BAFI-3210 file (N, C-alpha, C; in Angstrom, 3 decimals, decimal comma, padded with zeros to 6 digits):
// residues 284
n [1|2|3|4|5|6|7|8|9|10|11|12|13|14|15|16|17|18|19|20|21|22|23|24|25|26|27|28|29|30|31|32|33|34|35|36|37|38|39|40|41|42|43|44|45|46|47|48|49|50|51|52|53|54|55|56|57|58|59|60|61|62|63|64|65|66|67|68|69|70|71|72|73|74|75|76|77|78|79|80|81|82|83|84|85|86|87|88|89|90|91|92|93|94|95|96|97|98|99|100|101|102|103|104|105|106|107|108|109|110|111|112|113|114|115|116|117|118|119|120|121|122|123|124|125|126|127|128|129|130|131|132|133|134|135|136|137|138|139|140|141|142|143|144|145|146|147|148|149|150|151|152|153|154|155|156|157|158|159|160|161|162|163|164|165|166|167|168|169|170|171|172|173|174|175|176|177|178|179|180|181|182|183|184|185|186|187|188|189|190|191|192|193|194|195|196|197|198|199|200|201|202|203|204|205|206|207|208|209|210|211|212|213|214|215|216|217|218|219|220|221|222|223|224|225|226|227|228|229|230|231|232|233|234|235|236|237|238|239|240|241|242|243|244|245|246|247|248|249|250|251|252|253|254|255|256|257|258|259|260|261|262|263|264|265|266|267|268|269|270|271|272|273|274|275|276|277|278|279|280|281|282|283|284]
n.u [009,243|011,739|014,316|016,388|019,551|021,492|023,947|027,539|028,669|026,177|023,247|021,043|018,116|015,873|012,350|010,108|007,040|004,459|001,828|-000,247|000,084|001,012|004,059|004,114|004,546|004,937|002,935|001,589|002,993|002,326|003,136|001,023|000,769|003,255|004,306|003,060|004,093|002,669|001,795|000,154|-000,489|-001,290|-002,655|-000,787|001,158|001,932|004,067|006,127|005,016|002,369|000,512|-002,125|-003,234|-003,720|-006,286|-005,547|-005,047|-003,238|-002,312|000,646|002,582|005,338|008,048|010,502|013,604|014,682|013,125|010,303|007,650|004,152|001,502|-001,544|-004,228|-006,576|-009,902|-010,236|-009,449|-011,940|-011,268|-008,865|-005,415|-002,442|000,511|-000,576|-001,199|-000,787|-001,876|-001,299|-003,605|-004,264|-006,025|-005,449|-006,515|-006,240|-005,761|-006,280|-005,410|-005,906|-004,006|-003,870|-005,928|-004,891|-001,546|000,321|002,900|003,041|000,489|-003,036|-004,769|-007,217|-007,796|-008,114|-010,407|-011,769|-011,105|-010,203|-010,930|-009,337|-010,070|-008,485|-009,689|-012,006|-011,066|-011,984|-012,670|-013,762|-015,482|-014,670|-015,269|-014,997|-011,965|-011,275|-009,334|-007,014|-004,650|-001,970|000,882|003,827|002,437|001,591|000,938|000,313|000,160|-001,055|-000,307|-002,754|-004,302|-005,564|-005,295|-002,983|-003,164|-001,560|000,050|001,435|002,280|004,691|006,240|007,782|006,526|004,054|000,483|-000,385|000,735|000,395|000,322|-000,937|-002,763|-004,979|-007,031|-007,895|-010,397|-010,757|-013,391|-013,410|-013,303|-015,786|-019,127|-021,921|-023,942|-022,720|-021,577|-018,711|-016,491|-015,931|-012,761|-009,980|-007,430|-003,993|-002,283|000,192|003,408|005,817|008,390|010,197|011,865|012,679|014,034|014,395|012,267|011,728|009,734|006,820|005,066|001,849|-000,452|-003,857|-006,551|-009,908|-013,245|-013,303|-013,076|-010,139|-008,704|-006,471|-003,281|-001,292|001,614|002,867|005,110|006,890|007,185|008,352|007,628|007,805|007,170|005,111|006,122|006,620|008,415|008,985|006,791|004,930|002,958|002,515|000,652|-000,177|-000,927|-002,128|000,023|-000,224|-002,794|-003,957|-006,444|-006,479|-003,929|-001,475|000,707|002,883|004,646|007,325|008,067|010,820|012,420|014,505|014,170|011,508|010,429|011,591|014,420|014,024|011,682|008,356|004,759|002,642|-000,416|-003,428|-006,245|-009,770|-012,304|-013,830|-012,049|-011,401|-009,008|-006,530|-004,957|-001,630|001,321|004,853|007,400|010,677|012,363|015,074|018,228|019,884]
n.v [-003,772|-002,034|000,393|001,007|002,070|003,661|004,841|004,834|001,759|000,862|000,518|-000,434|-000,020|-000,525|000,003|-000,235|-002,069|-003,358|-002,466|-004,825|-006,785|-009,994|-011,688|-011,242|-012,808|-012,909|-011,074|-007,886|-004,630|-001,342|001,712|004,037|006,759|008,638|011,158|011,830|009,800|007,429|004,100|001,195|-001,864|-005,259|-008,420|-011,549|-014,068|-015,931|-017,661|-018,902|-020,992|-023,488|-022,465|-020,328|-017,471|-013,947|-011,417|-008,948|-005,388|-002,374|001,087|002,643|005,403|007,087|009,332|011,391|009,814|007,014|007,529|006,690|005,218|006,064|003,896|002,729|000,695|-000,613|-001,343|-004,806|-006,766|-008,456|-011,061|-013,389|-013,550|-014,834|-014,708|-012,988|-010,152|-006,608|-003,587|-000,234|002,125|004,707|006,625|006,528|004,509|001,059|-002,093|-005,333|-008,586|-012,081|-014,763|-016,993|-018,606|-020,527|-020,881|-022,493|-023,394|-023,733|-024,810|-024,957|-024,762|-023,577|-020,962|-017,385|-015,924|-013,571|-010,312|-007,313|-003,880|-001,157|001,873|004,822|007,103|006,367|004,198|001,624|-001,708|-002,969|-005,539|-007,030|-008,131|-011,674|-013,626|-016,140|-017,992|-019,458|-017,393|-017,792|-018,767|-017,447|-015,857|-012,778|-009,238|-006,297|-002,806|-001,496|000,620|001,588|001,888|-000,367|-003,575|-006,168|-009,492|-012,370|-015,609|-017,900|-020,823|-022,349|-024,696|-026,718|-029,440|-029,618|-029,567|-027,092|-024,991|-021,871|-020,284|-018,159|-015,009|-012,555|-009,675|-007,036|-004,678|-001,657|-000,081|002,682|003,013|002,779|004,062|004,775|003,357|001,318|001,846|002,706|004,934|008,429|009,387|011,421|012,818|012,858|014,962|016,218|016,312|018,293|017,307|014,223|013,483|014,456|016,398|015,637|017,559|019,188|020,737|020,031|020,631|020,091|019,173|018,650|016,964|016,725|016,822|015,951|016,865|017,806|017,578|016,988|015,254|012,232|010,518|007,290|004,897|002,776|-000,724|-003,786|-007,151|-009,876|-012,901|-011,825|-009,382|-006,006|-003,450|-001,267|000,144|003,138|006,055|009,400|012,176|014,892|018,131|020,697|023,469|025,715|026,710|026,979|027,123|024,096|023,494|022,622|023,107|021,221|020,375|018,377|016,547|017,655|015,926|013,262|010,842|010,521|011,126|008,907|008,296|007,088|005,321|006,416|006,205|008,725|010,030|011,714|012,974|013,022|014,809|012,763|010,759|009,380|008,015|008,996|007,357|006,427|008,496|008,075|008,957|009,865|010,180|011,983|012,483|014,580]
n.w [018,283|016,352|015,800|013,005|012,060|009,459|009,359|009,320|010,474|010,849|012,976|015,674|017,682|020,429|020,041|021,516|022,321|020,136|021,203|022,790|020,997|019,809|018,615|015,173|012,680|009,145|008,721|007,640|007,038|006,323|004,940|004,709|004,778|004,223|004,829|007,232|008,773|009,149|009,696|008,796|010,364|009,891|010,719|010,622|012,375|015,415|014,971|012,266|010,710|011,001|012,845|014,054|012,283|013,016|013,360|014,040|014,142|013,786|014,056|013,576|014,474|013,459|014,207|015,107|014,565|016,518|018,701|020,772|019,024|018,465|019,200|018,097|018,796|016,612|015,302|014,500|011,516|009,497|009,006|010,166|009,246|007,665|005,654|003,761|001,541|001,295|-000,195|-001,031|-002,132|-004,630|-003,478|-000,825|000,689|001,848|000,464|001,560|000,909|000,241|001,828|004,715|007,202|008,982|009,208|006,889|004,888|001,283|000,728|-000,086|001,944|004,297|003,104|002,943|001,209|000,840|000,175|002,008|002,472|003,796|005,360|006,072|007,075|008,469|009,788|009,413|008,188|005,097|003,473|000,364|-003,083|-003,507|-003,960|-006,432|-006,392|-004,180|-002,533|-001,070|000,674|-000,760|-002,527|-004,261|-004,472|-006,281|-006,988|-010,028|-012,915|-013,896|-011,702|-010,769|-009,087|-009,170|-008,224|-007,529|-008,096|-005,646|-003,837|-005,579|-005,246|-006,541|-008,203|-007,017|-006,306|-005,544|-006,880|-008,311|-011,188|-012,204|-012,276|-010,874|-011,471|-009,451|-009,333|-007,882|-005,880|-006,460|-009,176|-010,199|-010,548|-008,317|-009,487|-010,765|-013,192|-015,257|-013,657|-014,281|-015,171|-014,189|-016,337|-016,763|-018,735|-019,276|-017,677|-016,095|-015,844|-015,991|-014,058|-010,778|-008,119|-004,616|-002,634|-004,751|-007,418|-009,417|-012,427|-013,492|-015,963|-016,605|-018,334|-019,658|-018,151|-015,539|-012,265|-010,778|-007,623|-006,156|-005,809|-005,851|-004,893|-005,297|-004,355|-006,565|-006,123|-004,552|-003,692|-001,407|000,256|001,866|002,549|001,928|001,850|000,343|-000,710|-000,370|000,364|-000,727|-000,250|-002,329|-002,204|-004,344|-004,900|-006,465|-008,792|-012,020|-014,027|-015,633|-014,885|-012,588|-009,765|-007,815|-004,808|-003,722|-000,684|001,369|002,704|002,320|003,497|003,515|000,904|-000,797|-002,867|-006,204|-008,345|-008,889|-008,961|-010,263|-009,538|-010,482|-008,675|-008,087|-006,143|-005,138|-004,948|-007,255|-009,350|-011,831|-014,662|-014,006|-014,251|-014,670|-012,407|-011,533|-008,531|-007,276|-005,523|-006,234]
ca.u [009,611|013,119|014,860|017,635|020,280|022,340|025,227|028,694|028,488|024,781|022,868|019,631|017,714|014,502|011,355|008,919|006,159|003,281|000,731|-000,220|000,125|002,109|004,886|003,198|005,320|004,207|001,903|001,908|003,170|002,127|003,227|000,002|000,942|004,684|004,564|002,611|004,730|001,603|001,986|-000,885|-000,061|-002,443|-002,488|000,433|000,992|002,985|005,193|006,145|004,047|001,668|-000,111|-003,225|-003,028|-004,583|-006,954|-005,166|-004,689|-002,710|-001,712|001,881|003,010|006,741|008,427|011,949|014,256|015,165|012,178|009,261|006,483|002,814|000,807|-002,981|-004,938|-007,824|-010,776|-009,539|-010,002|-013,010|-010,706|-007,454|-004,605|-000,987|000,944|-001,410|-000,539|-001,511|-001,502|-001,798|-004,279|-004,026|-006,845|-004,980|-007,043|-005,335|-006,396|-005,658|-005,913|-005,301|-003,532|-004,461|-006,304|-003,878|-000,370|001,073|003,453|002,854|-000,822|-004,213|-005,668|-007,767|-007,539|-009,014|-010,695|-012,444|-010,241|-010,781|-010,456|-009,246|-010,205|-007,826|-010,563|-012,933|-010,335|-012,821|-012,421|-014,948|-015,245|-014,759|-015,630|-014,047|-011,079|-011,688|-008,151|-006,253|-003,383|-001,377|002,342|004,495|001,601|002,022|-000,068|000,979|-000,614|-000,712|-000,413|-004,138|-004,923|-006,085|-004,328|-002,721|-002,985|-001,236|001,033|001,145|002,831|006,096|006,814|008,117|005,424|002,872|-000,779|-000,719|001,412|-000,521|001,113|-001,845|-003,020|-006,279|-007,011|-008,928|-010,756|-011,294|-014,681|-013,329|-013,397|-017,191|-020,107|-022,841|-024,807|-021,908|-020,990|-017,330|-016,358|-015,174|-011,440|-009,132|-006,338|-002,786|-001,819|001,631|004,143|006,932|009,649|010,100|012,779|012,570|014,818|013,711|011,947|011,495|008,355|006,353|003,891|001,031|-001,635|-004,856|-007,576|-011,312|-013,971|-013,248|-012,457|-008,980|-008,522|-005,203|-002,414|-000,644|002,758|002,983|006,397|006,925|007,633|008,572|007,089|008,124|006,862|004,215|006,874|006,803|008,834|009,216|005,615|004,527|002,148|002,657|-000,409|000,348|-001,934|-001,601|000,499|-000,871|-003,718|-004,358|-007,231|-006,156|-002,488|-001,220|002,079|002,988|006,002|007,651|008,699|012,260|013,091|014,762|013,676|010,071|010,378|012,763|014,829|013,555|010,563|007,049|003,564|001,986|-001,837|-004,349|-007,417|-010,937|-012,767|-014,368|-010,970|-011,228|-007,654|-006,128|-003,869|-000,413|002,560|006,022|008,309|011,855|012,818|016,533|018,827|020,543]
ca.v [-002,847|-001,590|001,363|000,610|003,202|003,323|005,550|004,039|000,303|000,536|000,432|-000,688|000,236|-000,931|001,058|-000,573|-003,119|-002,978|-002,668|-006,185|-007,709|-010,959|-011,753|-011,331|-013,182|-012,974|-010,056|-006,773|-003,270|-000,515|003,153|004,631|008,216|008,777|012,464|011,750|008,692|006,506|002,727|000,231|-003,257|-006,153|-009,864|-012,209|-015,219|-016,012|-018,424|-018,844|-021,963|-024,365|-021,659|-019,521|-016,044|-013,050|-010,332|-007,720|-004,235|-001,232|002,215|003,086|006,719|007,355|010,726|011,519|008,508|006,541|007,841|005,674|005,530|005,942|002,721|002,726|-000,524|-000,268|-002,492|-005,833|-007,215|-009,453|-012,407|-013,530|-013,855|-014,864|-014,842|-012,148|-008,988|-005,341|-002,661|001,130|002,632|006,145|007,462|006,377|003,297|-000,084|-003,365|-006,516|-009,668|-013,400|-015,263|-018,173|-018,573|-021,343|-020,700|-023,674|-023,104|-024,633|-025,453|-024,125|-024,957|-022,438|-019,666|-016,257|-015,516|-012,273|-009,167|-006,250|-002,534|-000,343|003,313|005,531|008,137|005,732|003,090|000,434|-002,638|-003,328|-006,741|-006,853|-009,326|-012,740|-014,276|-017,493|-018,843|-019,140|-016,667|-018,037|-018,664|-017,060|-015,023|-011,391|-008,270|-005,056|-001,756|-001,294|002,037|002,004|001,961|-001,662|-004,352|-007,533|-010,435|-013,609|-016,530|-018,804|-022,162|-022,419|-025,830|-027,774|-029,959|-029,877|-029,086|-025,741|-023,962|-021,014|-019,458|-017,173|-013,812|-011,937|-008,221|-006,453|-003,311|-001,026|000,610|004,049|003,041|002,631|004,940|004,063|002,496|000,273|002,301|003,179|006,310|009,332|009,517|012,512|012,422|013,685|015,102|016,504|016,561|019,150|016,561|012,813|013,326|015,612|016,277|015,709|018,943|019,937|020,977|019,533|021,275|019,014|019,608|017,598|017,199|016,290|017,631|015,388|017,907|017,347|018,309|016,651|014,279|011,304|009,722|005,968|004,365|001,447|-001,570|-005,214|-007,872|-011,286|-013,482|-010,900|-008,189|-004,983|-002,259|-000,168|000,946|004,221|007,050|010,814|013,029|016,175|019,176|021,713|024,749|026,708|026,166|027,925|026,287|022,683|023,367|022,604|022,962|020,493|020,334|017,148|016,740|017,910|014,882|012,085|009,675|010,454|010,972|008,085|008,278|005,942|005,545|006,561|006,534|009,997|009,971|012,814|012,484|013,892|014,934|011,459|009,785|008,657|008,312|008,904|006,430|007,057|008,812|007,651|010,042|009,437|011,107|011,892|013,292|015,768]
ca.w [017,219|016,438|014,872|012,373|011,511|008,318|009,430|009,715|010,334|011,132|014,384|015,943|019,059|020,694|019,867|022,293|021,824|019,368|022,151|023,334|019,865|019,879|017,424|014,034|011,509|007,876|008,651|006,744|007,550|005,129|005,212|003,847|004,834|004,510|005,443|008,618|009,475|009,534|009,227|009,159|010,475|009,904|010,661|011,029|013,258|016,436|014,438|010,809|010,188|011,946|013,885|013,549|012,082|013,784|012,631|014,739|013,321|014,534|013,344|014,227|014,005|013,753|014,031|015,204|014,705|017,819|019,767|020,824|018,201|019,030|018,681|018,367|018,415|015,940|015,101|013,714|010,245|009,613|008,871|010,534|008,066|007,564|004,258|002,912|000,959|001,429|-001,265|-000,883|-003,322|-004,822|-002,598|000,545|001,318|001,764|000,144|002,160|000,078|000,336|003,106|005,329|008,619|009,665|008,359|006,475|003,577|000,147|000,720|-000,325|003,077|005,058|002,449|003,154|-000,160|000,791|000,473|002,830|002,136|005,013|005,144|007,176|007,634|009,423|010,396|009,306|007,100|004,323|002,692|-001,082|-003,852|-003,162|-004,915|-006,818|-006,275|-002,969|-002,663|000,245|000,737|-002,001|-003,391|-004,348|-004,924|-006,663|-007,644|-011,425|-013,299|-014,139|-010,368|-010,351|-008,305|-009,597|-007,116|-008,216|-007,540|-004,546|-004,029|-005,985|-004,494|-007,479|-009,024|-006,198|-006,875|-005,072|-007,661|-009,054|-012,102|-012,764|-011,474|-011,053|-011,354|-008,595|-009,694|-006,667|-006,030|-006,961|-010,633|-010,565|-009,921|-007,424|-010,301|-011,369|-014,452|-015,092|-013,175|-015,151|-014,568|-014,669|-017,225|-016,730|-020,117|-019,283|-016,435|-016,507|-015,863|-015,595|-012,934|-009,899|-006,893|-003,326|-002,333|-005,973|-007,827|-010,700|-012,998|-014,054|-016,694|-016,747|-019,342|-019,523|-017,175|-014,183|-011,451|-010,010|-006,370|-005,527|-006,472|-004,930|-005,317|-004,676|-004,805|-007,145|-005,022|-004,773|-002,549|-001,267|001,563|002,560|002,948|000,901|002,579|-000,590|-001,042|000,524|-000,343|-000,382|-000,795|-002,806|-002,415|-005,276|-004,374|-007,319|-009,772|-013,069|-014,922|-015,468|-014,635|-011,146|-009,290|-006,546|-004,249|-003,018|000,619|001,302|003,479|001,488|004,210|003,217|-000,553|-001,086|-004,268|-006,963|-009,247|-008,257|-009,727|-009,979|-009,853|-010,201|-007,953|-007,936|-004,754|-004,745|-004,884|-008,514|-009,820|-013,231|-014,944|-013,468|-014,945|-013,913|-012,018|-010,783|-007,495|-007,126|-004,454|-006,801]
c.u [011,037|013,385|016,170|018,274|021,225|023,693|026,341|028,479|027,068|024,517|021,420|019,358|016,247|013,560|010,066|008,093|005,022|002,046|000,849|-000,170|001,267|003,008|003,980|003,971|004,403|002,930|002,371|002,080|003,216|002,176|002,276|000,057|002,384|004,998|004,179|003,248|003,749|001,804|000,828|-000,250|-001,289|-001,986|-001,121|000,142|002,142|004,209|005,081|005,123|003,421|001,113|-001,189|-002,800|-003,971|-005,257|-006,557|-004,736|-004,264|-002,296|-000,532|002,271|004,446|007,039|009,940|012,587|014,768|014,337|011,026|008,078|005,203|002,115|-000,654|-003,567|-006,280|-008,679|-010,102|-010,172|-011,145|-012,440|-009,246|-006,643|-003,119|-000,655|000,061|-000,563|-001,422|-000,969|-002,126|-002,408|-004,072|-004,828|-006,481|-005,539|-006,079|-006,143|-005,602|-006,253|-005,164|-004,897|-004,330|-004,894|-005,272|-002,667|000,358|001,589|003,124|001,544|-001,891|-005,205|-006,035|-007,512|-008,554|-009,256|-011,315|-011,453|-010,983|-010,126|-010,506|-009,241|-009,549|-008,697|-011,490|-012,257|-011,177|-012,421|-013,744|-014,610|-015,528|-015,170|-014,573|-013,142|-011,662|-010,550|-007,422|-004,951|-002,711|000,133|002,914|003,581|002,114|000,854|000,631|-000,018|-000,115|-000,907|-001,841|-004,969|-005,728|-004,972|-004,202|-002,440|-002,740|-000,282|000,509|001,681|004,312|006,831|007,099|006,913|004,151|001,642|-001,120|000,061|000,387|000,304|000,282|-001,972|-004,426|-006,137|-008,191|-009,151|-011,412|-012,601|-014,573|-013,415|-014,818|-018,020|-021,010|-023,782|-024,036|-021,318|-019,534|-017,294|-015,577|-013,853|-010,732|-008,019|-005,182|-002,255|-000,320|002,144|005,436|008,260|009,373|011,031|012,731|013,379|013,904|013,495|011,653|010,020|008,089|005,155|003,133|-000,178|-002,572|-005,854|-008,861|-011,955|-014,094|-012,457|-011,356|-008,829|-007,183|-004,460|-001,824|000,534|002,716|004,226|006,220|007,606|007,851|008,119|007,534|007,766|006,089|004,890|007,024|007,135|009,094|007,995|005,312|003,772|002,423|001,517|000,193|-000,812|-001,351|-001,159|-000,091|-001,777|-004,107|-005,110|-006,968|-004,654|-002,217|000,284|002,054|004,444|006,195|008,201|010,209|013,078|013,251|014,397|012,182|009,873|011,618|013,140|014,383|012,362|009,233|005,964|003,085|000,541|-002,483|-005,607|-008,539|-011,312|-013,328|-013,301|-010,802|-009,858|-007,528|-005,312|-002,579|000,566|003,721|006,943|009,461|012,258|014,311|017,011|019,402|019,895]
c.v [-002,373|-000,477|000,815|001,828|002,761|004,022|004,605|002,570|-000,129|000,424|-000,003|-000,428|-000,133|000,261|000,742|-001,654|-002,534|-003,296|-004,061|-007,228|-008,696|-010,849|-012,026|-011,603|-013,305|-012,143|-008,944|-005,476|-002,337|000,960|003,894|006,154|008,486|010,090|012,448|010,633|007,624|005,138|001,874|-001,147|-004,138|-007,607|-010,342|-013,311|-015,285|-016,814|-018,452|-019,784|-022,735|-023,598|-020,795|-018,066|-015,238|-012,055|-008,977|-006,621|-003,086|-000,131|002,699|004,429|006,940|008,819|010,809|010,145|008,272|007,057|006,848|006,078|005,482|004,758|002,788|001,407|-000,128|-001,528|-003,517|-006,054|-008,202|-010,863|-012,423|-014,010|-013,961|-015,142|-014,034|-011,012|-007,759|-004,335|-001,294|001,571|004,138|007,045|007,309|005,184|002,134|-001,343|-004,492|-007,732|-010,969|-013,778|-016,456|-017,898|-019,327|-021,412|-022,022|-023,406|-024,168|-025,412|-024,432|-024,215|-023,626|-021,090|-018,610|-015,630|-014,125|-011,158|-008,165|-004,923|-001,681|001,128|004,051|006,604|007,565|004,651|001,816|-000,389|-002,989|-004,539|-006,483|-008,165|-010,412|-013,153|-015,636|-018,495|-018,473|-018,422|-016,713|-017,817|-018,410|-016,317|-013,586|-010,515|-006,939|-004,087|-001,580|000,175|002,509|002,011|000,724|-002,405|-005,751|-008,391|-011,807|-014,491|-017,355|-020,186|-022,121|-023,522|-026,997|-028,173|-030,186|-029,170|-027,662|-024,649|-023,176|-020,037|-018,327|-015,967|-013,325|-010,436|-007,779|-005,007|-002,638|-000,283|002,003|004,142|002,807|003,731|004,109|003,133|001,364|000,640|002,729|004,642|007,146|009,653|010,771|011,960|013,393|013,767|015,369|016,649|017,269|018,413|015,110|012,495|014,601|015,353|016,238|017,180|019,791|020,068|020,349|020,365|020,228|019,626|018,427|017,980|016,488|017,030|016,982|016,355|017,336|018,215|018,019|015,603|013,350|010,648|008,389|005,308|002,991|000,510|-003,000|-005,938|-009,324|-011,730|-012,506|-009,600|-007,262|-003,677|-001,069|000,725|001,966|005,250|008,441|011,573|014,380|017,131|020,220|022,982|025,912|025,992|027,272|027,130|024,825|022,445|023,563|022,536|022,253|020,463|019,035|017,464|016,883|016,861|013,642|010,785|009,498|010,221|010,202|008,168|006,980|006,323|005,502|006,663|007,925|009,898|011,328|012,219|013,510|013,972|013,619|010,380|008,954|009,013|008,288|007,634|007,156|007,449|008,365|008,841|009,437|010,527|010,884|012,740|014,594|016,118]
c.w [017,459|015,430|014,313|011,730|010,419|008,353|009,864|009,441|010,648|012,617|014,491|017,408|019,221|020,565|020,612|021,635|020,993|020,197|022,752|022,232|020,041|018,662|016,227|012,753|010,293|007,911|007,725|007,528|006,351|005,508|004,268|003,833|005,238|005,197|006,919|009,423|009,913|008,877|009,723|009,249|010,617|009,885|011,093|012,024|014,263|016,001|012,926|010,192|011,343|013,135|013,246|013,377|012,953|012,846|013,192|013,778|014,220|013,573|014,185|013,624|014,440|013,476|014,073|015,370|016,118|018,988|019,682|019,950|019,025|018,379|019,087|017,895|017,817|015,788|014,197|012,351|010,511|009,652|009,330|009,342|008,398|006,107|003,299|002,330|001,150|000,418|-000,994|-002,200|-003,443|-003,892|-001,127|001,279|001,074|001,503|000,772|001,473|000,322|001,750|003,600|006,763|009,442|008,752|008,129|005,065|002,552|000,206|000,355|000,829|003,727|004,394|002,877|001,779|-000,268|001,137|001,368|002,461|003,388|004,648|006,304|007,811|008,704|010,245|010,431|008,091|006,422|003,463|001,215|-001,753|-003,651|-004,316|-005,286|-006,685|-004,990|-003,307|-001,302|000,200|-000,660|-002,976|-003,361|-004,777|-005,154|-007,276|-009,074|-011,809|-013,548|-012,861|-010,015|-009,614|-008,906|-008,369|-007,732|-007,451|-006,381|-004,856|-004,312|-005,223|-005,432|-008,300|-008,220|-006,771|-006,476|-005,787|-008,468|-009,894|-012,713|-011,836|-011,783|-010,850|-010,501|-009,033|-008,495|-006,927|-006,630|-008,484|-011,130|-009,905|-009,017|-008,181|-010,970|-012,720|-014,218|-014,649|-014,185|-014,468|-015,069|-015,548|-017,040|-018,152|-020,181|-017,855|-016,838|-016,572|-015,488|-014,439|-012,099|-008,626|-005,673|-002,978|-003,550|-006,304|-009,190|-011,141|-013,805|-014,741|-016,873|-017,838|-018,952|-018,350|-015,809|-013,304|-010,581|-008,769|-005,695|-006,326|-005,409|-005,627|-004,573|-005,242|-005,420|-006,156|-005,467|-003,522|-002,577|000,136|002,456|002,983|001,750|001,611|001,661|-000,753|000,056|-000,308|000,199|-001,045|-001,154|-003,054|-003,360|-004,546|-005,162|-008,305|-010,742|-014,131|-014,636|-015,273|-013,146|-010,888|-007,945|-006,117|-003,486|-001,634|000,471|002,040|002,599|002,192|004,049|001,727|-000,987|-002,562|-004,947|-007,810|-008,507|-009,326|-009,305|-010,463|-009,606|-009,579|-007,974|-006,458|-004,237|-004,693|-006,133|-009,090|-011,339|-013,432|-014,562|-014,552|-014,053|-013,655|-011,230|-009,806|-007,277|-005,959|-005,002|-008,144]
res [m|n|w|y|g|t|s|g|t|g|s|h|s|a|a|g|n|r|s|t|d|p|d|s|m|c|g|n|a|v|m|y|d|a|v|g|g|k|i|l|t|v|g|g|a|p|a|y|v|n|t|y|g|t|a|n|a|h|v|i|t|i|n|t|p|n|t|k|p|t|v|a|t|i|n|p|m|a|y|p|r|a|f|h|n|s|v|i|l|p|n|g|k|v|l|i|t|g|g|q|h|y|a|v|g|f|t|d|q|t|p|q|l|i|p|e|l|w|d|p|a|t|q|k|f|t|q|m|a|p|l|s|i|p|r|n|y|h|s|t|a|m|l|l|p|d|a|t|v|m|n|g|g|g|g|l|c|g|t|c|a|t|n|h|f|d|a|q|i|f|t|p|p|y|l|y|t|s|t|g|a|p|a|k|r|p|v|i|s|t|v|s|a|t|s|v|k|v|g|g|t|l|t|i|t|t|t|n|d|a|t|v|t|g|f|a|l|i|r|l|s|s|t|t|h|a|v|n|t|d|q|r|r|i|a|l|a|p|k|t|k|n|g|n|t|f|t|v|m|l|p|s|d|a|g|v|a|l|p|g|y|w|y|l|f|a|l|t|a|d|g|v|p|s|v|a|k|f|v|k|v|t|l|k]
***
């Protein structure tokens, strides 16, 4: 692990090893709790191709820059993976999807079709409904505004048979009740501003009788080659509440609440999310 500085001409310094984990190329690192400095790392392989992926998982906690992070080895995934994708969900859980057991670019060989859902509260992985199409090298996965996940692509090798120009939508368990019926979702009716400064406040009004207990910001992101360093989640506890009107405050650290566009979700006590509103975070 390394720290990278942006002052002047830039800098970098060693941050120690990730426990006994080997080099984990084409694995995932996901900042699921930006305020707490919590990063989940999963999978990867000792080399870029022609090697087996791992199921290794760790939680890395960063704090003051250029100090050694804390690394905790947690229970591994059910399936070893390389070239997979991980997506932070509004309730703080992380979906790990796709990838290969044996890393070989531009092939559908040894696909891992069963996604896994990681819960930070229990630090356990739960297997989800399987994919029907391999999502290996050059695949992508992104959180959508309706709190579902788009998982698509793979291949992109000219005219070979492993090109996948399609995508599938994963609907997380939080959108269903225990009986399989659609869950009642909160609705954000108004937000006081579409742009807010780092450390600023937002006033949010919700409608319908789904009880809102909190909010979450998830940064819009981009992904390539299993790397998505833009996505991060900030949990927002209401500072004030008056009926269905809430006030929330953003973190004052621009290294946590990065400037740019974010999804804003309302959440019930059971973690059922609203459809997102878009909010732009600015420095000034």
